[in-house]
C-alpha angles and dihedrals in degrees: 000000000000118000115227119232125218091250090057093056118094114255116268115245125199109232117231113253108263115241114259123250109281091221094057091096091052091050093051091047093050093048091048092050091048090054092048093049093047091049090050092049093048090049091049092051094046093050096044116109116245115269116248101245125213116264091250091061093047094052093047090051092052096047091082 
């Protein structure tokens, strides 16, 4: 078996950086909008006044 020397190896080339996916901006935008909408919905629910429940529900809740 013959050992290879460094001079016998082909020269190393740095590969050009591959172009990014063109839809990456769309993906980031969609994720950002989903987070904004979910934050808005959570804020809306947390600030909403309690719903006046029917008397049947109130009595069942107090039977405990």
